[in-house]
C-alpha positions as CSV (number, residue, x, y, z in Angstrom):
1,R,95.8,109.7,105.4
2,Y,99.3,110.1,104.1
3,P,99.1,112.4,101.1
4,T,101.5,111.4,98.3
5,S,102.7,113.6,95.5
6,V,102.0,112.1,92.1
7,D,105.4,113.4,91.0
8,D,107.0,111.3,93.8
9,V,105.1,108.2,92.6
10,A,106.3,108.9,89.0
11,V,109.9,109.1,90.4
12,V,109.6,105.8,92.1
13,C,108.1,104.2,88.9
14,R,111.0,105.6,86.8
15,Q,113.6,104.4,89.3
16,L,112.2,100.9,89.3
17,A,112.0,100.8,85.5
18,E,115.6,102.0,85.3
19,R,116.8,99.3,87.7
20,R,114.9,96.7,85.6
21,R,116.4,98.1,82.4
22,D,119.9,97.9,83.9
23,G,119.4,94.2,84.8
24,D,118.3,94.4,88.4
25,P,115.5,91.8,88.8
26,V,113.2,93.9,90.9
27,R,110.1,91.7,91.6
28,G,107.2,91.7,93.9
29,I,104.9,94.3,95.5
30,Y,106.3,97.7,96.5
31,H,104.4,100.4,98.4
32,W,105.0,104.1,98.4
33,S,103.3,107.0,100.2
34,G,104.1,110.3,101.7
35,S,105.3,110.8,105.3
36,D,102.9,113.5,106.5
37,E,100.0,112.0,108.5
38,M,97.1,114.4,107.9
39,T,93.3,114.4,108.1
40,K,91.2,116.0,105.4
41,Y,90.7,118.8,107.9
42,D,94.4,119.3,108.3
43,M,94.9,119.4,104.5
44,A,92.1,121.9,104.1
45,L,93.6,124.2,106.8
46,E,97.0,124.0,105.2
47,M,95.7,124.7,101.7
48,G,93.8,127.7,103.0
49,K,96.9,129.0,104.7
50,L,99.1,128.6,101.6
51,F,96.5,130.0,99.2
52,G,95.5,132.8,101.5
53,L,91.9,131.6,101.8
54,P,89.6,131.8,104.8
55,T,89.2,128.5,106.8
56,G,86.9,129.6,109.6
57,H,84.0,127.8,108.0
58,V,85.9,124.5,107.8
59,V,85.0,122.1,110.6
60,S,86.6,118.9,111.7
61,N,84.5,115.7,111.6
62,K,85.8,113.0,113.9
63,E,83.2,110.4,112.6
64,P,84.5,107.8,110.1
65,S,83.0,108.1,106.7
66,K,80.0,105.9,105.9
67,G,81.6,104.4,102.9
68,A,83.8,101.3,102.8
69,P,85.4,100.5,106.2
70,R,89.0,101.6,106.4
71,P,91.8,101.0,109.0
72,H,92.5,103.8,111.4
73,N,96.2,103.9,110.3
74,S,96.6,103.4,106.5
75,R,100.3,104.1,106.3
76,L,102.1,102.0,103.7
77,D,105.4,100.4,104.5
78,T,108.0,101.9,102.1
79,K,111.0,100.2,103.6
80,R,111.7,97.8,100.7
81,L,112.1,100.7,98.3
82,E,114.0,102.9,100.7
83,E,116.5,100.0,101.3
84,L,117.0,99.9,97.5
85,G,117.7,103.7,97.5
86,I,114.5,104.3,95.6
87,G,112.1,107.1,96.3
88,R,111.4,110.7,97.0
89,K,109.0,112.2,99.5
90,T,107.7,115.7,99.0
91,S,105.9,117.1,102.0
92,F,102.3,118.1,101.6
93,R,103.2,121.7,102.2
94,D,106.0,121.7,99.6
95,G,103.7,119.9,97.1
96,M,101.0,122.6,97.6
97,L,103.6,125.4,97.3
98,G,104.7,123.8,94.0
99,L,101.1,123.7,92.8
100,K,100.6,127.3,93.8
101,E,103.7,128.4,91.9
102,N,102.6,126.4,88.8
103,L,99.1,127.9,88.9
104,L,100.4,131.5,89.3
105,S,102.9,131.1,86.5
106,K,100.0,130.0,84.2
107,L,97.9,133.0,85.2
108,G,100.8,135.3,84.3
């Protein structure tokens, strides 16, 4: 898994739309994803650490899920967009820190 910030996806969409508006004929299929390779277990541990929550009960499961078959490495190739100077990649940690700050500001 490569967790991707929805804000980063929005930035990519906006940048593509701006290029199109300005006359750049961007066409085809583009991929975007985060850079941090993480398992669900890794994400749970990181969130627990950032939010000060216990994680001792969280266990890793090495077995693939029983749902639809998935490739072992699902990283998307973002090179086409990067070559156009398009994109932003927020680390999982920074994204979770932003979420934490947002939640705390709403709680007052």
